[in-house]
N, C-alpha and C positions, 0 to 999 in steps of 0.2 A: 109655381115655384117650388112647391113641396116635392114634386117629382124629381127635381134636380138634387134635392137633399138626400134622396134615397141612394145609398152607397152603390147598389147594383146599377142603377141608371147612370150615375156619375161615371162608374167604371166603363160601362158600354160606350158612353159618349167620348170618354178619353181614348179608348182603344180605337174607335172609329176615326177620330181625328188623327191619331198617330198613323193609322194605316193609310189614310188619305194623303198625308204629308210624305210618308216614306215610300209610297208606291210610285211617285212621280219619277220618271226616268229622264225627262227632258232637262238639260242643264239650265234652262231658263226658269225652272220652278224652284230652284234653291235660292232663297233670298240673299244669302251671303254673296253669291256670285252675280246677283242683279245689281249690287252696289258698284259704283265706279271704283276704279283702281285708286287707292289713296295717293295723295300728293307725295311725290318722291319715291313711290313704289314702282315696280316694273310689271307691266301687263305681259303675261307669259302665254305662249302657245307653242305646242310641240306637234310634230308630224312624225308618222312612222317612216320606215325606210322606203315606202312607196309614195310618200308625199301626201298621205291622207291625214287630216287633222285628228288628233286623239285627245288632247288635254288643253284646257284653258284655265287661266286664273291669274294670280299676282303674287309677287314676293318682294321682300325688302332686303336691302344690303346695307351693312354697317362695316366700314373699313377701319381697321386699327392702324396705328403707326408702324406696327411690325409686319404689315402685309397680310395679316389674318383677316378673314371675312366672316361675318355672322349675319343671321337674319331669320326670317320666318317665311313660310310659303303656305298658300291656300289655293289648291288646284282641284279641278273637277274634270272627270272623264267625260268626253263628248262622244264616246263610242261604246259599244257593248263588248269590245275586245277585252280579254283577260291577260294578254301577253305584253302589257306595257309596264309592268313593274310597279313598285310603290311610289308612283308620282301622282297620287290622288289623295284628297283629304287635306289635312293641315299638318305642319311640322316645322321643326327648326332646321336650319342649314348651317354648314360651316364650309370654309374654303380658304383659298390663298391665291395670290397673284404671283405667277412665275413668268418673268420677262413680260410679254404683253398678253399672256393668256390667263383668264380667270377660271379657276377650277372650283366647282361647288359640289358638295355631297349633300343630297337631300335627306339622307338617313344616317347621320353621323354616329349614332349610338348603336348601330347594327353592325354585326360582323359579316353578315351575308344579306343578300337581297337589297342591294343599294342601287339608287339611281344617281349617276354622276352627270353633271353638266360641265362642258369645257368649251371655251370659245373666246372670241375677242369682245372686249368691252370698249366701244368707240362712242365717247360722249354719252348719248342717251340710248344707245342700242347695244344690246348684248345678244350675240347670236353664235351658234355653233352646233355641237353634237351632244345628244344625250345617250347614255349607255346604261342599260340595266344589267348589273353584274351580280351573278350568283356564284355558288361554290364551283360550278362547272365553267365559269368564265362569262363572257359577254353573251347574254341570253337574248337580248333584243337591243335595237338602237334606232336612232332617227335624228332629226334636226330640231332645233328650237329657235325661237326669236323672242326677245323680251325688250319692250320699249318703255323707257322711264317716263312716268307721268309728271 
């Protein structure tokens, strides 16, 4: 037990543990994403323009009486691609409903480098298109589906 009290040994054990945890690339190794989608949240998956799966996770939606939407998202890349935009990690979202289309911005506090979702919200299914927008315009896009739990 005295060896664990040594600051150098403690530091080496800490670094080894952090390297082991952060070096895992498989989406199944992240405990947050092993948890089931919370009740009332939407299980999210997005595909690139070729139909290949790129992101999975979940998000919440809160609708106001004015038609504004807010929520949070927790997404994990399931590919090694770097051209999918900032739709991985955790964040806040904002949006609005116009006619029958729900528009969401996954990066509402950013002027550039945004991922937008737009699509139909039918009962427990929200599906449509995602766009990664940068200063040059739409940089990449694909489709998504989100099912309410």
